[in-house]
DRENMITOR-681262 format. One record per residue (C-alpha): x, y, z; residue in three letters. Coordinates in steps of 0.2 Angstrom, whole numbers, padded with zeros to 4 digits, always signed. Layout:
! DRENMITOR-681262
XYZALA;...
END
This chain:
! DRENMITOR-681262
+0258-0779+1005MET;+0247-0792+1015THR;+0234-0790+1029ASP;+0241-0799+1044ASP;+0225-0796+1054ARG;+0216-0812+1060GLU;+0198-0812+1057ALA;+0186-0819+1070SER;+0173-0822+1057GLY;+0160-0808+1062THR;+0149-0801+1048PRO;+0156-0784+1052GLU;+0174-0790+1049GLU;+0169-0798+1033ALA;+0162-0782+1026GLU;+0177-0773+1032GLU;+0189-0785+1023LEU;+0178-0788+1008GLY;+0181-0800+0995GLU;+0197-0811+0996GLY;+0200-0803+1013GLY;+0207-0787+1006ALA;+0202-0771+1016PRO;+0190-0760+1006GLY;+0187-0774+0993ALA;+0169-0777+0988GLU;+0160-0789+1000PRO;+0154-0805+0993VAL;+0135-0806+0994LYS;+0125-0822+0995GLN;+0110-0823+0984ASP;+0096-0831+0996ALA;+0085-0835+0981ALA;+0099-0844+0971ALA;+0092-0859+0962PRO;+0095-0876+0968ASP;+0111-0881+0958VAL;+0117-0898+0962PRO;+0132-0898+0974GLY;+0128-0880+0979SER;+0126-0873+0997ALA;+0108-0871+0994GLN;+0106-0890+0991GLU;+0117-0894+1005GLY;+0131-0901+0994GLY;+0149-0902+0999ALA;+0153-0884+0994GLU;+0148-0874+1009GLY;+0133-0884+1016GLY;+0131-0899+1027ALA;+0137-0915+1018PRO;+0122-0925+1012PRO;+0118-0938+1025GLY;+0108-0955+1024PRO;+0091-0954+1017PRO;+0078-0951+1030PRO;+0071-0966+1039ASP;+0053-0971+1033ILE;+0047-0971+1051TYR;+0054-0954+1054GLY;+0045-0948+1039VAL;+0029-0956+1044LEU;+0030-0948+1062ARG;+0032-0931+1054PHE;+0017-0934+1042CYS;+0006-0941+1057LEU;+0010-0925+1067GLY;+0005-0914+1052LEU;-0011-0924+1049VAL;-0016-0924+1067ILE;-0014-0905+1068GLU;-0025-0904+1052GLN;-0038-0914+1060ALA;-0039-0902+1075TRP;-0039-0887+1064VAL;-0054-0894+1053HIS;-0063-0898+1069LEU;-0062-0880+1073GLY;-0053-0883+1089LEU;-0036-0876+1083HIS;-0032-0860+1074LEU;-0025-0863+1056ALA;-0008-0854+1053PRO;-0011-0836+1047GLY;-0030-0836+1052MET;-0038-0826+1065THR;-0053-0837+1068GLU;-0056-0856+1069THR;-0066-0864+1055GLN;-0075-0880+1056MET;-0075-0892+1041ASP;-0081-0910+1047LEU;-0079-0919+1030PRO;-0060-0914+1030ARG;-0058-0918+1049ALA;-0065-0935+1045ARG;-0052-0938+1031VAL;-0038-0931+1042ALA;-0043-0943+1057ILE;-0044-0958+1045ASP;-0028-0954+1037CYS;-0019-0952+1054ALA;-0026-0969+1060ALA;-0020-0977+1043SER;-0002-0969+1046ILE;-0002-0975+1064TYR;-0005-0993+1058GLU;+0011-0993+1048TYR;+0020-0985+1063LEU;+0014-0996+1076LYS;+0027-1010+1074PRO;+0041-0997+1076ASP;+0033-0988+1091ALA;+0038-0990+1109ASP;+0024-0992+1122GLU;+0024-0974+1127GLN;+0022-0968+1108GLU;+0008-0981+1105ARG;-0001-0974+1120ARG;+0001-0956+1116ALA;-0004-0959+1098THR;-0019-0969+1103GLU;-0025-0956+1115LEU;-0023-0943+1102ALA;-0034-0952+1090LEU;-0047-0956+1103THR;-0048-0938+1108ASN;-0050-0933+1089LEU;-0063-0946+1087ARG;-0073-0940+1102VAL;-0072-0922+1097ASN;-0078-0927+1080PHE;-0093-0936+1087ALA;-0097-0921+1098LYS;-0095-0909+1083LYS;-0105-0920+1072ALA;-0119-0921+1084GLY;-0122-0903+1086GLN;
END
């Protein structure tokens, strides 16, 4: 005997139908901590995950890194709260490293950036440098 019901794919229906779609059968459980096995859904392989796409564009990676480094500069200037912290903490040597790294990353990005992105990044770097000078002078 077969089950002719059509499932809409809700989690409740999956539990009701269980493994193999049979009513009362044991539901299939996904292990969220499964190791990254080549081709697995955890890795985003063909079975169950999104198909692998082209490798990330280096300029996209640099933009991502630039955002992270700029945020770290603000955190080390004591002007942004670090994740998980309840108070800001100032660390000027680390702020200087973050600002210098951000400027270096920007030099590689500049040829690929449009005018709006260039202005926004240069403004962010200027603001970081001005705030660093103020904090260092205190």
